[in-house]
N, C-alpha and C positions, 0 to 999 in steps of 0.2 A: 233143798236146797235153792227151790225156785224164790223161797221167801228173803234168800238172801241178795238178789238183783237188785240193784241200785243203791245196795249198801257197801259202806268204806269196811274191807276186809284184808286181813294180814292172810296172803297165800304162801304155801310152801310147795316147790316143786320138787319132785326128785333130784336132777341134778342141775336146775336154774337157780337155785337158791329162794331167796324171801321177796315176794313183793309187797307193797301197800297201795291201794289204789278201791275205785268205786268198781265192783263187779258189775259189768254189763252183759255180759251170756257165759253161759256154761253147755257144754256139749262133751260127755263123758268125762275124759280126764282131760280136757282144755277150757281155758276159759279166757275171758276177755276181761282186761280193768281197762277203765278211762284214770285218767291224770295218776298216773302210777308213777311209783317209786322204788329200787330195789335197796332192799334194807342190808346193805353190805357186812356191816359189822355195827353191832349194837355192846351198850355197856348198860348195867341197870335195869336187867329183864333177864329171867331167867331162862324163858322160854318164848315160841311164837304165841301161846295161850296167853303168857302174862301182857307180853307186848300188847294183845289185843284187849285186855282189860285195863292196865294200868298205864302203858307206855312205858318209856325208859326215865330211869331216876339220874343218869349222867348223858344228858344232850349234846353237850361238847365234846364228848368222848364217839360220839358215834358217825357211822359212815353212810348217810342214805344219800342215794343219787338224785340228780335232776330229776324233774318229773319229765312223764312224754306224754302228749296226748292220748295215746292209744297203746295196749299192746296185747298180744296173745301169747299165753302162757300154758306149755303142754307138760304132760305127768306131772299133773298140778295131785298131791297126797294128801292136803290139809288146808282147809279154808276156815277161818277164825273170822266172825264176825265181831268190828270193834265198837268199843264202848263209845261215848261225847269224850270220856276224860282220856282216852289212849288217842281219839282222831284230834284233839286241841293238841296234845303233847307232841305227836308223832309229826303232824304239820308244822309246828313249832322248830324242829331240828333244823338246823341250816344245812344248806344243800353243800355236799360233799365232791368237789371238782379236782382235778389236776392241773 
């Protein structure tokens, strides 16, 4: 996991959901992300693995929150390193706000 520090990742947590951001620290099942967004809902990707590889094919249907400077996520069960393609795709999905 040390080789993922500093990289853009998709993180799936047990009860908190799915997040995207730069992995800045990992200890046990707890991670810190910077410039992070919660991926509340997505359309056009089957699972987190496809999100990290391809991004989404229906960006206008997605609900990706505003970015926060830093977040700590506990009970992480999956970390996927993102490709350049998925990074560009995810970062171009408009912020979902109410």
